[in-house]
PDB file of the backbone (N, CA, C, O) and the ligand in Angstrom, with CONECT records:
HET     ZN  A 101       1
ATOM      1  N   MET A   1      87.146  60.713  76.603  1.00  0.00           N
ATOM      2  CA  MET A   1      86.925  59.239  76.646  1.00  0.00           C
ATOM      3  C   MET A   1      85.738  58.869  75.805  1.00  0.00           C
ATOM      4  O   MET A   1      84.664  59.470  75.849  1.00  0.00           O
ATOM      5  N   GLN A   2      86.011  57.812  75.015  1.00  0.00           N
ATOM      6  CA  GLN A   2      84.988  57.344  74.104  1.00  0.00           C
ATOM      7  C   GLN A   2      84.121  56.257  74.733  1.00  0.00           C
ATOM      8  O   GLN A   2      84.646  55.362  75.395  1.00  0.00           O
ATOM      9  N   ARG A   3      82.821  56.318  74.540  1.00  0.00           N
ATOM     10  CA  ARG A   3      81.863  55.397  74.966  1.00  0.00           C
ATOM     11  C   ARG A   3      82.006  54.174  74.027  1.00  0.00           C
ATOM     12  O   ARG A   3      82.002  54.372  72.812  1.00  0.00           O
ATOM     13  N   PRO A   4      82.126  52.984  74.498  1.00  0.00           N
ATOM     14  CA  PRO A   4      82.152  51.790  73.645  1.00  0.00           C
ATOM     15  C   PRO A   4      80.892  51.568  72.883  1.00  0.00           C
ATOM     16  O   PRO A   4      79.804  51.690  73.445  1.00  0.00           O
ATOM     17  N   LYS A   5      80.995  51.253  71.647  1.00  0.00           N
ATOM     18  CA  LYS A   5      79.740  50.970  70.888  1.00  0.00           C
ATOM     19  C   LYS A   5      79.121  49.674  71.340  1.00  0.00           C
ATOM     20  O   LYS A   5      79.779  48.689  71.677  1.00  0.00           O
ATOM     21  N   LYS A   6      77.853  49.744  71.323  1.00  0.00           N
ATOM     22  CA  LYS A   6      77.091  48.503  71.681  1.00  0.00           C
ATOM     23  C   LYS A   6      77.120  47.509  70.580  1.00  0.00           C
ATOM     24  O   LYS A   6      76.629  47.754  69.478  1.00  0.00           O
ATOM     25  N   VAL A   7      77.718  46.345  70.889  1.00  0.00           N
ATOM     26  CA  VAL A   7      77.704  45.251  69.865  1.00  0.00           C
ATOM     27  C   VAL A   7      76.688  44.268  70.124  1.00  0.00           C
ATOM     28  O   VAL A   7      76.502  43.895  71.282  1.00  0.00           O
ATOM     29  N   PRO A   8      75.949  43.766  69.085  1.00  0.00           N
ATOM     30  CA  PRO A   8      75.029  42.701  69.306  1.00  0.00           C
ATOM     31  C   PRO A   8      75.646  41.384  69.822  1.00  0.00           C
ATOM     32  O   PRO A   8      76.679  40.963  69.301  1.00  0.00           O
ATOM     33  N   LEU A   9      75.084  40.766  70.760  1.00  0.00           N
ATOM     34  CA  LEU A   9      75.696  39.631  71.360  1.00  0.00           C
ATOM     35  C   LEU A   9      74.758  38.389  70.987  1.00  0.00           C
ATOM     36  O   LEU A   9      73.535  38.473  70.868  1.00  0.00           O
ATOM     37  N   ARG A  10      75.473  37.286  70.829  1.00  0.00           N
ATOM     38  CA  ARG A  10      74.695  36.092  70.626  1.00  0.00           C
ATOM     39  C   ARG A  10      75.448  34.921  71.379  1.00  0.00           C
ATOM     40  O   ARG A  10      76.663  34.913  71.579  1.00  0.00           O
ATOM     41  N   LYS A  11      74.601  33.978  71.750  1.00  0.00           N
ATOM     42  CA  LYS A  11      75.160  32.851  72.485  1.00  0.00           C
ATOM     43  C   LYS A  11      75.660  31.704  71.658  1.00  0.00           C
ATOM     44  O   LYS A  11      74.961  31.182  70.790  1.00  0.00           O
ATOM     45  N   CYS A  12      76.895  31.316  71.943  1.00  0.00           N
ATOM     46  CA  CYS A  12      77.492  30.175  71.274  1.00  0.00           C
ATOM     47  C   CYS A  12      76.941  28.920  71.821  1.00  0.00           C
ATOM     48  O   CYS A  12      76.856  28.726  73.034  1.00  0.00           O
ATOM     49  N   VAL A  13      76.534  27.990  70.844  1.00  0.00           N
ATOM     50  CA  VAL A  13      75.937  26.770  71.309  1.00  0.00           C
ATOM     51  C   VAL A  13      76.909  25.788  71.825  1.00  0.00           C
ATOM     52  O   VAL A  13      76.542  24.745  72.366  1.00  0.00           O
ATOM     53  N   GLY A  14      78.225  26.133  71.653  1.00  0.00           N
ATOM     54  CA  GLY A  14      79.278  25.296  72.269  1.00  0.00           C
ATOM     55  C   GLY A  14      79.515  25.572  73.694  1.00  0.00           C
ATOM     56  O   GLY A  14      79.195  24.790  74.589  1.00  0.00           O
ATOM     57  N   CYS A  15      80.092  26.724  73.880  1.00  0.00           N
ATOM     58  CA  CYS A  15      80.543  27.178  75.266  1.00  0.00           C
ATOM     59  C   CYS A  15      79.411  27.864  76.080  1.00  0.00           C
ATOM     60  O   CYS A  15      79.554  28.109  77.278  1.00  0.00           O
ATOM     61  N   GLN A  16      78.248  28.176  75.369  1.00  0.00           N
ATOM     62  CA  GLN A  16      77.122  28.887  76.016  1.00  0.00           C
ATOM     63  C   GLN A  16      77.400  30.269  76.587  1.00  0.00           C
ATOM     64  O   GLN A  16      76.750  30.785  77.496  1.00  0.00           O
ATOM     65  N   GLN A  17      78.452  30.821  75.948  1.00  0.00           N
ATOM     66  CA  GLN A  17      78.823  32.148  76.387  1.00  0.00           C
ATOM     67  C   GLN A  17      78.306  33.184  75.326  1.00  0.00           C
ATOM     68  O   GLN A  17      78.118  32.873  74.150  1.00  0.00           O
ATOM     69  N   GLN A  18      78.097  34.414  75.826  1.00  0.00           N
ATOM     70  CA  GLN A  18      77.615  35.492  74.902  1.00  0.00           C
ATOM     71  C   GLN A  18      78.896  36.074  74.172  1.00  0.00           C
ATOM     72  O   GLN A  18      79.903  36.328  74.833  1.00  0.00           O
ATOM     73  N   HIS A  19      78.855  36.270  72.884  1.00  0.00           N
ATOM     74  CA  HIS A  19      79.957  36.884  72.197  1.00  0.00           C
ATOM     75  C   HIS A  19      79.404  37.856  71.170  1.00  0.00           C
ATOM     76  O   HIS A  19      78.227  37.763  70.824  1.00  0.00           O
ATOM     77  N   ALA A  20      80.178  38.750  70.688  1.00  0.00           N
ATOM     78  CA  ALA A  20      79.888  39.648  69.594  1.00  0.00           C
ATOM     79  C   ALA A  20      79.599  38.795  68.524  1.00  0.00           C
ATOM     80  O   ALA A  20      80.287  37.792  68.337  1.00  0.00           O
ATOM     81  N   LYS A  21      78.516  39.125  67.697  1.00  0.00           N
ATOM     82  CA  LYS A  21      78.039  38.329  66.597  1.00  0.00           C
ATOM     83  C   LYS A  21      79.164  38.133  65.544  1.00  0.00           C
ATOM     84  O   LYS A  21      79.241  37.065  64.938  1.00  0.00           O
ATOM     85  N   ARG A  22      80.001  39.105  65.325  1.00  0.00           N
ATOM     86  CA  ARG A  22      81.027  38.893  64.289  1.00  0.00           C
ATOM     87  C   ARG A  22      82.147  37.995  64.700  1.00  0.00           C
ATOM     88  O   ARG A  22      83.007  37.659  63.886  1.00  0.00           O
ATOM     89  N   GLU A  23      82.159  37.583  65.988  1.00  0.00           N
ATOM     90  CA  GLU A  23      83.065  36.581  66.318  1.00  0.00           C
ATOM     91  C   GLU A  23      82.557  35.135  66.241  1.00  0.00           C
ATOM     92  O   GLU A  23      83.235  34.145  66.516  1.00  0.00           O
ATOM     93  N   LEU A  24      81.275  35.137  65.830  1.00  0.00           N
ATOM     94  CA  LEU A  24      80.591  33.852  65.803  1.00  0.00           C
ATOM     95  C   LEU A  24      80.307  33.414  64.332  1.00  0.00           C
ATOM     96  O   LEU A  24      80.230  34.252  63.434  1.00  0.00           O
ATOM     97  N   ILE A  25      80.161  32.126  64.120  1.00  0.00           N
ATOM     98  CA  ILE A  25      79.648  31.748  62.768  1.00  0.00           C
ATOM     99  C   ILE A  25      78.179  31.326  62.928  1.00  0.00           C
ATOM    100  O   ILE A  25      77.849  30.586  63.855  1.00  0.00           O
ATOM    101  N   ARG A  26      77.304  31.789  62.038  1.00  0.00           N
ATOM    102  CA  ARG A  26      75.996  31.512  62.097  1.00  0.00           C
ATOM    103  C   ARG A  26      75.582  30.285  61.166  1.00  0.00           C
ATOM    104  O   ARG A  26      75.917  30.225  59.983  1.00  0.00           O
ATOM    105  N   VAL A  27      74.843  29.341  61.795  1.00  0.00           N
ATOM    106  CA  VAL A  27      74.328  28.303  61.041  1.00  0.00           C
ATOM    107  C   VAL A  27      72.811  28.533  60.969  1.00  0.00           C
ATOM    108  O   VAL A  27      72.150  28.778  61.978  1.00  0.00           O
ATOM    109  N   VAL A  28      72.280  28.445  59.725  1.00  0.00           N
ATOM    110  CA  VAL A  28      70.900  28.782  59.574  1.00  0.00           C
ATOM    111  C   VAL A  28      70.042  27.660  59.176  1.00  0.00           C
ATOM    112  O   VAL A  28      70.520  26.824  58.409  1.00  0.00           O
ATOM    113  N   HIS A  29      68.874  27.534  59.583  1.00  0.00           N
ATOM    114  CA  HIS A  29      67.845  26.642  59.157  1.00  0.00           C
ATOM    115  C   HIS A  29      66.925  27.409  58.284  1.00  0.00           C
ATOM    116  O   HIS A  29      66.067  28.146  58.768  1.00  0.00           O
ATOM    117  N   THR A  30      67.091  27.244  56.952  1.00  0.00           N
ATOM    118  CA  THR A  30      66.245  28.184  56.004  1.00  0.00           C
ATOM    119  C   THR A  30      64.748  27.731  55.988  1.00  0.00           C
ATOM    120  O   THR A  30      64.401  26.590  56.294  1.00  0.00           O
ATOM    121  N   PRO A  31      63.924  28.687  55.619  1.00  0.00           N
ATOM    122  CA  PRO A  31      62.450  28.446  55.453  1.00  0.00           C
ATOM    123  C   PRO A  31      62.190  27.222  54.590  1.00  0.00           C
ATOM    124  O   PRO A  31      61.158  26.578  54.778  1.00  0.00           O
ATOM    125  N   ASP A  32      63.047  26.869  53.672  1.00  0.00           N
ATOM    126  CA  ASP A  32      62.743  25.718  52.789  1.00  0.00           C
ATOM    127  C   ASP A  32      63.424  24.400  53.286  1.00  0.00           C
ATOM    128  O   ASP A  32      63.564  23.414  52.562  1.00  0.00           O
ATOM    129  N   GLY A  33      63.866  24.478  54.689  1.00  0.00           N
ATOM    130  CA  GLY A  33      64.266  23.265  55.246  1.00  0.00           C
ATOM    131  C   GLY A  33      65.742  22.897  55.183  1.00  0.00           C
ATOM    132  O   GLY A  33      66.176  21.913  55.782  1.00  0.00           O
ATOM    133  N   ALA A  34      66.512  23.705  54.445  1.00  0.00           N
ATOM    134  CA  ALA A  34      67.875  23.373  54.415  1.00  0.00           C
ATOM    135  C   ALA A  34      68.701  23.909  55.569  1.00  0.00           C
ATOM    136  O   ALA A  34      68.325  24.912  56.176  1.00  0.00           O
ATOM    137  N   VAL A  35      69.784  23.286  55.879  1.00  0.00           N
ATOM    138  CA  VAL A  35      70.730  23.796  56.886  1.00  0.00           C
ATOM    139  C   VAL A  35      72.005  24.218  56.259  1.00  0.00           C
ATOM    140  O   VAL A  35      72.654  23.406  55.599  1.00  0.00           O
ATOM    141  N   GLU A  36      72.409  25.464  56.428  1.00  0.00           N
ATOM    142  CA  GLU A  36      73.632  25.891  55.868  1.00  0.00           C
ATOM    143  C   GLU A  36      74.388  26.851  56.669  1.00  0.00           C
ATOM    144  O   GLU A  36      73.828  27.458  57.582  1.00  0.00           O
ATOM    145  N   LEU A  37      75.643  27.034  56.386  1.00  0.00           N
ATOM    146  CA  LEU A  37      76.432  28.160  57.120  1.00  0.00           C
ATOM    147  C   LEU A  37      75.960  29.500  56.479  1.00  0.00           C
ATOM    148  O   LEU A  37      75.646  29.596  55.292  1.00  0.00           O
ATOM    149  N   ASP A  38      75.942  30.433  57.295  1.00  0.00           N
ATOM    150  CA  ASP A  38      75.524  31.772  56.915  1.00  0.00           C
ATOM    151  C   ASP A  38      76.646  32.662  57.209  1.00  0.00           C
ATOM    152  O   ASP A  38      76.674  33.226  58.303  1.00  0.00           O
ATOM    153  N   LEU A  39      77.621  32.858  56.306  1.00  0.00           N
ATOM    154  CA  LEU A  39      78.781  33.663  56.567  1.00  0.00           C
ATOM    155  C   LEU A  39      78.532  35.096  56.551  1.00  0.00           C
ATOM    156  O   LEU A  39      79.310  35.901  57.062  1.00  0.00           O
ATOM    157  N   THR A  40      77.465  35.411  55.975  1.00  0.00           N
ATOM    158  CA  THR A  40      77.084  36.902  55.751  1.00  0.00           C
ATOM    159  C   THR A  40      76.257  37.398  57.004  1.00  0.00           C
ATOM    160  O   THR A  40      76.212  38.592  57.299  1.00  0.00           O
ATOM    161  N   GLY A  41      75.633  36.458  57.692  1.00  0.00           N
ATOM    162  CA  GLY A  41      74.706  36.732  58.783  1.00  0.00           C
ATOM    163  C   GLY A  41      73.365  37.294  58.349  1.00  0.00           C
ATOM    164  O   GLY A  41      72.657  37.882  59.167  1.00  0.00           O
ATOM    165  N   ARG A  42      72.985  37.126  57.053  1.00  0.00           N
ATOM    166  CA  ARG A  42      71.892  37.874  56.534  1.00  0.00           C
ATOM    167  C   ARG A  42      70.811  36.899  55.978  1.00  0.00           C
ATOM    168  O   ARG A  42      69.766  37.323  55.483  1.00  0.00           O
ATOM    169  N   LYS A  43      71.099  35.615  56.079  1.00  0.00           N
ATOM    170  CA  LYS A  43      70.146  34.696  55.502  1.00  0.00           C
ATOM    171  C   LYS A  43      68.815  34.675  56.334  1.00  0.00           C
ATOM    172  O   LYS A  43      68.773  35.062  57.502  1.00  0.00           O
ATOM    173  N   ASN A  44      67.780  34.217  55.676  1.00  0.00           N
ATOM    174  CA  ASN A  44      66.483  34.069  56.358  1.00  0.00           C
ATOM    175  C   ASN A  44      66.544  32.759  57.104  1.00  0.00           C
ATOM    176  O   ASN A  44      67.275  31.841  56.731  1.00  0.00           O
ATOM    177  N   GLY A  45      65.754  32.688  58.178  1.00  0.00           N
ATOM    178  CA  GLY A  45      65.683  31.452  58.864  1.00  0.00           C
ATOM    179  C   GLY A  45      66.101  31.548  60.313  1.00  0.00           C
ATOM    180  O   GLY A  45      66.503  32.598  60.815  1.00  0.00           O
ATOM    181  N   ARG A  46      65.981  30.355  60.988  1.00  0.00           N
ATOM    182  CA  ARG A  46      66.342  30.276  62.425  1.00  0.00           C
ATOM    183  C   ARG A  46      67.816  30.058  62.403  1.00  0.00           C
ATOM    184  O   ARG A  46      68.351  29.216  61.682  1.00  0.00           O
ATOM    185  N   GLY A  47      68.461  30.858  63.230  1.00  0.00           N
ATOM    186  CA  GLY A  47      69.934  30.800  63.299  1.00  0.00           C
ATOM    187  C   GLY A  47      70.468  30.260  64.622  1.00  0.00           C
ATOM    188  O   GLY A  47      69.817  30.400  65.657  1.00  0.00           O
ATOM    189  N   ALA A  48      71.592  29.674  64.596  1.00  0.00           N
ATOM    190  CA  ALA A  48      72.333  29.356  65.780  1.00  0.00           C
ATOM    191  C   ALA A  48      73.822  29.736  65.621  1.00  0.00           C
ATOM    192  O   ALA A  48      74.321  29.792  64.496  1.00  0.00           O
ATOM    193  N   TYR A  49      74.459  29.969  66.614  1.00  0.00           N
ATOM    194  CA  TYR A  49      75.776  30.559  66.539  1.00  0.00           C
ATOM    195  C   TYR A  49      76.834  29.687  67.276  1.00  0.00           C
ATOM    196  O   TYR A  49      76.545  29.060  68.295  1.00  0.00           O
ATOM    197  N   VAL A  50      78.037  29.676  66.732  1.00  0.00           N
ATOM    198  CA  VAL A  50      79.072  28.969  67.320  1.00  0.00           C
ATOM    199  C   VAL A  50      80.292  29.863  67.179  1.00  0.00           C
ATOM    200  O   VAL A  50      80.469  30.531  66.160  1.00  0.00           O
ATOM    201  N   CYS A  51      81.159  29.872  68.241  1.00  0.00           N
ATOM    202  CA  CYS A  51      82.474  30.534  68.104  1.00  0.00           C
ATOM    203  C   CYS A  51      83.236  30.162  67.002  1.00  0.00           C
ATOM    204  O   CYS A  51      83.026  29.069  66.477  1.00  0.00           O
ATOM    205  N   ARG A  52      84.191  31.003  66.527  1.00  0.00           N
ATOM    206  CA  ARG A  52      85.118  30.641  65.563  1.00  0.00           C
ATOM    207  C   ARG A  52      86.261  29.944  66.301  1.00  0.00           C
ATOM    208  O   ARG A  52      87.431  30.321  66.224  1.00  0.00           O
ATOM    209  N   LYS A  53      85.860  28.954  66.984  1.00  0.00           N
ATOM    210  CA  LYS A  53      86.910  28.069  67.748  1.00  0.00           C
ATOM    211  C   LYS A  53      86.610  26.650  67.634  1.00  0.00           C
ATOM    212  O   LYS A  53      85.473  26.224  67.836  1.00  0.00           O
ATOM    213  N   MET A  54      87.605  25.893  67.313  1.00  0.00           N
ATOM    214  CA  MET A  54      87.521  24.406  67.082  1.00  0.00           C
ATOM    215  C   MET A  54      86.915  23.772  68.405  1.00  0.00           C
ATOM    216  O   MET A  54      86.116  22.840  68.314  1.00  0.00           O
ATOM    217  N   ASP A  55      87.251  24.218  69.482  1.00  0.00           N
ATOM    218  CA  ASP A  55      86.766  23.615  70.741  1.00  0.00           C
ATOM    219  C   ASP A  55      85.232  23.704  70.889  1.00  0.00           C
ATOM    220  O   ASP A  55      84.559  22.747  71.274  1.00  0.00           O
ATOM    221  N   CYS A  56      84.712  24.924  70.558  1.00  0.00           N
ATOM    222  CA  CYS A  56      83.301  25.164  70.707  1.00  0.00           C
ATOM    223  C   CYS A  56      82.541  24.337  69.539  1.00  0.00           C
ATOM    224  O   CYS A  56      81.442  23.819  69.737  1.00  0.00           O
ATOM    225  N   PHE A  57      83.180  24.267  68.391  1.00  0.00           N
ATOM    226  CA  PHE A  57      82.550  23.487  67.420  1.00  0.00           C
ATOM    227  C   PHE A  57      82.450  21.990  67.739  1.00  0.00           C
ATOM    228  O   PHE A  57      81.458  21.314  67.466  1.00  0.00           O
ATOM    229  N   LYS A  58      83.537  21.534  68.330  1.00  0.00           N
ATOM    230  CA  LYS A  58      83.567  20.069  68.690  1.00  0.00           C
ATOM    231  C   LYS A  58      82.562  19.785  69.782  1.00  0.00           C
ATOM    232  O   LYS A  58      81.878  18.762  69.784  1.00  0.00           O
ATOM    233  N   LEU A  59      82.492  20.727  70.714  1.00  0.00           N
ATOM    234  CA  LEU A  59      81.608  20.552  71.860  1.00  0.00           C
ATOM    235  C   LEU A  59      80.154  20.601  71.357  1.00  0.00           C
ATOM    236  O   LEU A  59      79.325  19.797  71.785  1.00  0.00           O
ATOM    237  N   ALA A  60      79.855  21.505  70.488  1.00  0.00           N
ATOM    238  CA  ALA A  60      78.482  21.650  69.848  1.00  0.00           C
ATOM    239  C   ALA A  60      78.045  20.325  69.088  1.00  0.00           C
ATOM    240  O   ALA A  60      76.927  19.811  69.116  1.00  0.00           O
ATOM    241  N   ARG A  61      79.109  19.908  68.439  1.00  0.00           N
ATOM    242  CA  ARG A  61      78.872  18.698  67.595  1.00  0.00           C
ATOM    243  C   ARG A  61      78.598  17.530  68.486  1.00  0.00           C
ATOM    244  O   ARG A  61      77.659  16.772  68.246  1.00  0.00           O
ATOM    245  N   LYS A  62      79.385  17.367  69.496  1.00  0.00           N
ATOM    246  CA  LYS A  62      79.205  16.149  70.436  1.00  0.00           C
ATOM    247  C   LYS A  62      77.977  16.269  71.180  1.00  0.00           C
ATOM    248  O   LYS A  62      77.277  15.273  71.370  1.00  0.00           O
ATOM    249  N   LYS A  63      77.657  17.411  71.618  1.00  0.00           N
ATOM    250  CA  LYS A  63      76.375  17.581  72.420  1.00  0.00           C
ATOM    251  C   LYS A  63      75.118  17.726  71.548  1.00  0.00           C
ATOM    252  O   LYS A  63      74.012  17.853  72.075  1.00  0.00           O
ATOM    253  N   LYS A  64      75.283  17.708  70.209  1.00  0.00           N
ATOM    254  CA  LYS A  64      74.204  17.944  69.374  1.00  0.00           C
ATOM    255  C   LYS A  64      73.472  19.237  69.650  1.00  0.00           C
ATOM    256  O   LYS A  64      72.252  19.345  69.522  1.00  0.00           O
ATOM    257  N   SER A  65      74.296  20.236  70.044  1.00  0.00           N
ATOM    258  CA  SER A  65      73.660  21.568  70.395  1.00  0.00           C
ATOM    259  C   SER A  65      72.949  22.281  69.221  1.00  0.00           C
ATOM    260  O   SER A  65      71.876  22.867  69.364  1.00  0.00           O
ATOM    261  N   LEU A  66      73.666  22.184  67.967  1.00  0.00           N
ATOM    262  CA  LEU A  66      73.068  22.754  66.871  1.00  0.00           C
ATOM    263  C   LEU A  66      71.771  22.190  66.553  1.00  0.00           C
ATOM    264  O   LEU A  66      70.819  22.912  66.255  1.00  0.00           O
ATOM    265  N   GLU A  67      71.689  20.791  66.610  1.00  0.00           N
ATOM    266  CA  GLU A  67      70.445  20.118  66.332  1.00  0.00           C
ATOM    267  C   GLU A  67      69.352  20.681  67.234  1.00  0.00           C
ATOM    268  O   GLU A  67      68.242  20.934  66.765  1.00  0.00           O
ATOM    269  N   ARG A  68      69.647  20.885  68.536  1.00  0.00           N
ATOM    270  CA  ARG A  68      68.698  21.228  69.475  1.00  0.00           C
ATOM    271  C   ARG A  68      68.252  22.724  69.235  1.00  0.00           C
ATOM    272  O   ARG A  68      67.083  23.098  69.321  1.00  0.00           O
ATOM    273  N   ALA A  69      69.313  23.526  68.925  1.00  0.00           N
ATOM    274  CA  ALA A  69      68.985  24.964  68.685  1.00  0.00           C
ATOM    275  C   ALA A  69      68.143  25.169  67.462  1.00  0.00           C
ATOM    276  O   ALA A  69      67.246  26.012  67.475  1.00  0.00           O
ATOM    277  N   LEU A  70      68.394  24.429  66.399  1.00  0.00           N
ATOM    278  CA  LEU A  70      67.746  24.622  65.134  1.00  0.00           C
ATOM    279  C   LEU A  70      66.541  23.710  64.992  1.00  0.00           C
ATOM    280  O   LEU A  70      65.757  23.863  64.054  1.00  0.00           O
ATOM    281  N   LYS A  71      66.379  22.759  65.914  1.00  0.00           N
ATOM    282  CA  LYS A  71      65.274  21.813  65.894  1.00  0.00           C
ATOM    283  C   LYS A  71      65.222  21.041  64.577  1.00  0.00           C
ATOM    284  O   LYS A  71      64.135  20.854  64.031  1.00  0.00           O
ATOM    285  N   THR A  72      66.408  20.567  64.028  1.00  0.00           N
ATOM    286  CA  THR A  72      66.421  19.799  62.998  1.00  0.00           C
ATOM    287  C   THR A  72      67.739  18.996  62.893  1.00  0.00           C
ATOM    288  O   THR A  72      68.670  19.258  63.655  1.00  0.00           O
ATOM    289  N   ALA A  73      67.828  18.057  61.992  1.00  0.00           N
ATOM    290  CA  ALA A  73      69.124  17.360  61.769  1.00  0.00           C
ATOM    291  C   ALA A  73      70.079  18.163  61.066  1.00  0.00           C
ATOM    292  O   ALA A  73      69.710  18.910  60.160  1.00  0.00           O
ATOM    293  N   ILE A  74      71.368  18.061  61.438  1.00  0.00           N
ATOM    294  CA  ILE A  74      72.368  18.826  60.751  1.00  0.00           C
ATOM    295  C   ILE A  74      73.142  17.857  59.811  1.00  0.00           C
ATOM    296  O   ILE A  74      73.725  16.881  60.283  1.00  0.00           O
ATOM    297  N   PRO A  75      73.143  18.116  58.556  1.00  0.00           N
ATOM    298  CA  PRO A  75      73.868  17.266  57.574  1.00  0.00           C
ATOM    299  C   PRO A  75      75.304  17.290  57.855  1.00  0.00           C
ATOM    300  O   PRO A  75      75.902  18.307  58.207  1.00  0.00           O
ATOM    301  N   GLU A  76      75.864  16.092  57.683  1.00  0.00           N
ATOM    302  CA  GLU A  76      77.420  15.865  57.796  1.00  0.00           C
ATOM    303  C   GLU A  76      78.108  16.907  57.159  1.00  0.00           C
ATOM    304  O   GLU A  76      79.106  17.383  57.701  1.00  0.00           O
ATOM    305  N   SER A  77      77.640  17.391  55.905  1.00  0.00           N
ATOM    306  CA  SER A  77      78.406  18.314  55.037  1.00  0.00           C
ATOM    307  C   SER A  77      78.452  19.636  55.730  1.00  0.00           C
ATOM    308  O   SER A  77      79.436  20.356  55.564  1.00  0.00           O
ATOM    309  N   VAL A  78      77.390  20.038  56.550  1.00  0.00           N
ATOM    310  CA  VAL A  78      77.481  21.227  57.232  1.00  0.00           C
ATOM    311  C   VAL A  78      78.575  21.316  58.304  1.00  0.00           C
ATOM    312  O   VAL A  78      79.274  22.315  58.475  1.00  0.00           O
ATOM    313  N   PHE A  79      78.659  20.182  59.009  1.00  0.00           N
ATOM    314  CA  PHE A  79      79.787  20.072  59.922  1.00  0.00           C
ATOM    315  C   PHE A  79      81.203  20.135  59.232  1.00  0.00           C
ATOM    316  O   PHE A  79      82.145  20.784  59.686  1.00  0.00           O
ATOM    317  N   ASP A  80      81.238  19.411  58.121  1.00  0.00           N
ATOM    318  CA  ASP A  80      82.477  19.389  57.469  1.00  0.00           C
ATOM    319  C   ASP A  80      82.905  20.796  56.976  1.00  0.00           C
ATOM    320  O   ASP A  80      84.066  21.200  57.039  1.00  0.00           O
ATOM    321  N   GLU A  81      81.884  21.490  56.490  1.00  0.00           N
ATOM    322  CA  GLU A  81      82.212  22.876  56.004  1.00  0.00           C
ATOM    323  C   GLU A  81      82.637  23.769  57.150  1.00  0.00           C
ATOM    324  O   GLU A  81      83.620  24.505  57.072  1.00  0.00           O
ATOM    325  N   LEU A  82      81.851  23.675  58.228  1.00  0.00           N
ATOM    326  CA  LEU A  82      82.174  24.512  59.510  1.00  0.00           C
ATOM    327  C   LEU A  82      83.552  24.133  60.031  1.00  0.00           C
ATOM    328  O   LEU A  82      84.284  25.004  60.502  1.00  0.00           O
ATOM    329  N   GLU A  83      83.917  22.892  59.963  1.00  0.00           N
ATOM    330  CA  GLU A  83      85.214  22.507  60.434  1.00  0.00           C
ATOM    331  C   GLU A  83      86.355  23.097  59.543  1.00  0.00           C
ATOM    332  O   GLU A  83      87.402  23.566  59.989  1.00  0.00           O
ATOM    333  N   PHE A  84      85.988  23.005  58.144  1.00  0.00           N
ATOM    334  CA  PHE A  84      86.899  23.599  57.201  1.00  0.00           C
ATOM    335  C   PHE A  84      87.081  25.080  57.441  1.00  0.00           C
ATOM    336  O   PHE A  84      88.204  25.585  57.418  1.00  0.00           O
ATOM    337  N   ARG A  85      86.002  25.769  57.668  1.00  0.00           N
ATOM    338  CA  ARG A  85      86.071  27.248  57.810  1.00  0.00           C
ATOM    339  C   ARG A  85      86.908  27.625  59.074  1.00  0.00           C
ATOM    340  O   ARG A  85      87.698  28.568  59.126  1.00  0.00           O
ATOM    341  N   LEU A  86      86.631  26.778  60.059  1.00  0.00           N
ATOM    342  CA  LEU A  86      87.348  27.127  61.363  1.00  0.00           C
ATOM    343  C   LEU A  86      88.839  26.812  61.186  1.00  0.00           C
ATOM    344  O   LEU A  86      89.690  27.534  61.704  1.00  0.00           O
ATOM    345  N   GLU A  87      89.137  25.796  60.498  1.00  0.00           N
ATOM    346  CA  GLU A  87      90.635  25.644  60.237  1.00  0.00           C
ATOM    347  C   GLU A  87      91.220  26.741  59.414  1.00  0.00           C
ATOM    348  O   GLU A  87      92.381  27.110  59.593  1.00  0.00           O
ATOM    349  N   GLY A  88      90.429  27.276  58.503  1.00  0.00           N
ATOM    350  CA  GLY A  88      90.863  28.412  57.721  1.00  0.00           C
ATOM    351  C   GLY A  88      90.895  29.629  58.667  1.00  0.00           C
ATOM    352  O   GLY A  88      91.896  30.344  58.633  1.00  0.00           O
ATOM    353  N   ALA A  89      89.921  29.915  59.478  1.00  0.00           N
ATOM    354  CA  ALA A  89      89.720  31.156  60.355  1.00  0.00           C
ATOM    355  C   ALA A  89      91.006  31.163  61.342  1.00  0.00           C
ATOM    356  O   ALA A  89      91.472  32.242  61.707  1.00  0.00           O
ATOM    357  N   LEU A  90      91.497  30.091  61.710  1.00  0.00           N
ATOM    358  CA  LEU A  90      92.553  29.936  62.630  1.00  0.00           C
ATOM    359  C   LEU A  90      93.902  30.551  61.980  1.00  0.00           C
ATOM    360  O   LEU A  90      94.744  31.186  62.615  1.00  0.00           O
ATOM    361  N   ALA A  91      93.948  30.270  60.694  1.00  0.00           N
ATOM    362  CA  ALA A  91      95.191  30.673  59.983  1.00  0.00           C
ATOM    363  C   ALA A  91      95.001  32.162  59.538  1.00  0.00           C
ATOM    364  O   ALA A  91      95.864  33.012  59.755  1.00  0.00           O
ATOM    365  N   ALA A  92      93.780  32.433  58.881  1.00  0.00           N
ATOM    366  CA  ALA A  92      93.573  33.798  58.307  1.00  0.00           C
ATOM    367  C   ALA A  92      92.565  34.546  59.236  1.00  0.00           C
ATOM    368  O   ALA A  92      91.374  34.287  59.061  1.00  0.00           O
ATOM    369  N   ASP A  93      92.859  35.314  60.064  1.00  0.00           N
ATOM    370  CA  ASP A  93      92.018  35.950  60.945  1.00  0.00           C
ATOM    371  C   ASP A  93      90.781  36.650  60.297  1.00  0.00           C
ATOM    372  O   ASP A  93      90.931  37.565  59.486  1.00  0.00           O
ATOM    373  N   GLY A  94      89.593  36.206  60.667  1.00  0.00           N
ATOM    374  CA  GLY A  94      88.261  36.545  60.099  1.00  0.00           C
ATOM    375  C   GLY A  94      88.032  37.780  59.301  1.00  0.00           C
ATOM    376  O   GLY A  94      87.442  38.731  59.813  1.00  0.00           O
ATOM    377  N   GLN A  95      88.448  37.815  58.129  1.00  0.00           N
ATOM    378  CA  GLN A  95      87.966  38.949  57.272  1.00  0.00           C
ATOM    379  C   GLN A  95      86.513  38.629  56.695  1.00  0.00           C
ATOM    380  O   GLN A  95      86.104  37.470  56.613  1.00  0.00           O
ATOM    381  N   SER A  96      85.838  39.623  56.342  1.00  0.00           N
ATOM    382  CA  SER A  96      84.353  39.302  55.945  1.00  0.00           C
ATOM    383  C   SER A  96      84.315  39.330  54.493  1.00  0.00           C
ATOM    384  O   SER A  96      83.260  39.109  53.898  1.00  0.00           O
TER     385      SER A  96
HETATM  386 ZN    ZN A 101      81.921  29.171  72.120  1.00  0.00          ZN2+
END
């Protein structure tokens, strides 16, 4: 019997559930004040995570959870890109 590997968990700002990092999309507030999607998970800055699910994204957007998590305003373009990625992710199962 194989012991399951420990996977890093992060909390989704939409549903508030813990999920494996790779199942989430990271939004990062960079040291120079920009807010962007971090698809590699390696960018510097404060990060917030949302599931690769449209429902979580919509919830997070509606409740301004990303704004609160990152303590900054989220540009409309970031929401647009996130939405675009999620629509893509639903069709093509998340390859990295
Ligand atoms: Zn979620």
